[in-house]
N, C-alpha and C positions, 0 to 999 in steps of 0.2 A: 896283296898276296892272293893268288888264285888257289882255291881248293878244288879237289876232284871228289866226286861221289863214287864210292865203291859199291857195286851191287853185290849183295850176298846171295848166292844161288840158293842157299838153304831156305831163304825167305820165300822162295817160289816153289818149294816142294808142296804139291797139293796134299791136303789132308786125306782126300779120297782120290784114288787114281782116276784120271780122265780116261774114258773109254771112247774110242772112235765110233762115230755113228754107224750103226749097222754091223759092227764087229761083234764077235762072240764076247760074252762078259769077261772071260779070262784074259782077253787081249788088252794090254795097256798101251797108251800112247806115250810119247816123250813129254810128260807133263811139265817138267822144269824147263826144258828147251823151248817148248812152245810158249810157255809163259814169258820167258825172257825175250825170244826173238819173233814170236808170232808164226813160226814155222819150224820144221825139223829137217835135218839133213836127209837128202834123198840118196841113199846108198846104192840105188840102182844105177846111178850115174857114175861112170868111172872116175870122174874128178873127185867126187865125195868119197868113194871107196879108197882112192889113193891118199886122201887126207886122213881117213880113218887109220889106214896102215901106218902113216907117218906118226900119228898121235899114239897109236897102240904100241908101236915099236920104239917110241922115244922115251926119254927119261921122265918118269912121273913128276919128279920135283921140278924139273924145268918146264914141263907142261903146265903145272899148277902155277908156277911163277909167271908164265906167259899169260895165262888167263887173268891173273891179278894185274899184270901190266896193262891189260885191256879193261881194267876196272871191274872185273867180275871175280869175286872171291868164291871159289868152288868148294871151300871147306865148310863143314857143318860146325856146330857149337862144340863138338868134341875134337875138332881138328882133323877129321877124316873127310875125304872127298865125298860129295853128294853122289848119288847113284849114276847120274848122267853127266858127270864131269868131263868125260872124254868127248861126248857129243857136243858139249858146250865149246870145248877147244876146237872141234872140227868146224863148228859154225863160225867161230872167231877167225879161224884160218881161211874159211871160205869168203868171209867179208874182206879180209886182207888181200886175197887173190882176185877179188872182183867177181866171184862166182854167184854171189847173191848181194842184193842191195837192201839193207834194212834202213828204213827211214825213221 
């Protein structure tokens, strides 16, 4: 029997926010998304903006289930989504559509 490992996004929440090099101190990067994927969605690209709209306008429970089906649990220890859960969903959809290739 084969088992799958589920990645819990809450385990990737940085204890201190990551700050982009050269950015003002109050600007935070997508810490969880970068920790999980090594990059973050580029919403300047229309394809990523379209995925964001799809996720944002979609049913939250379905999106959370979609992430879990891709082996990423976006819920924290209290059962609430982590702050960047929609960005995680966008990244997973971008991988599915071949917009990015994560090795």
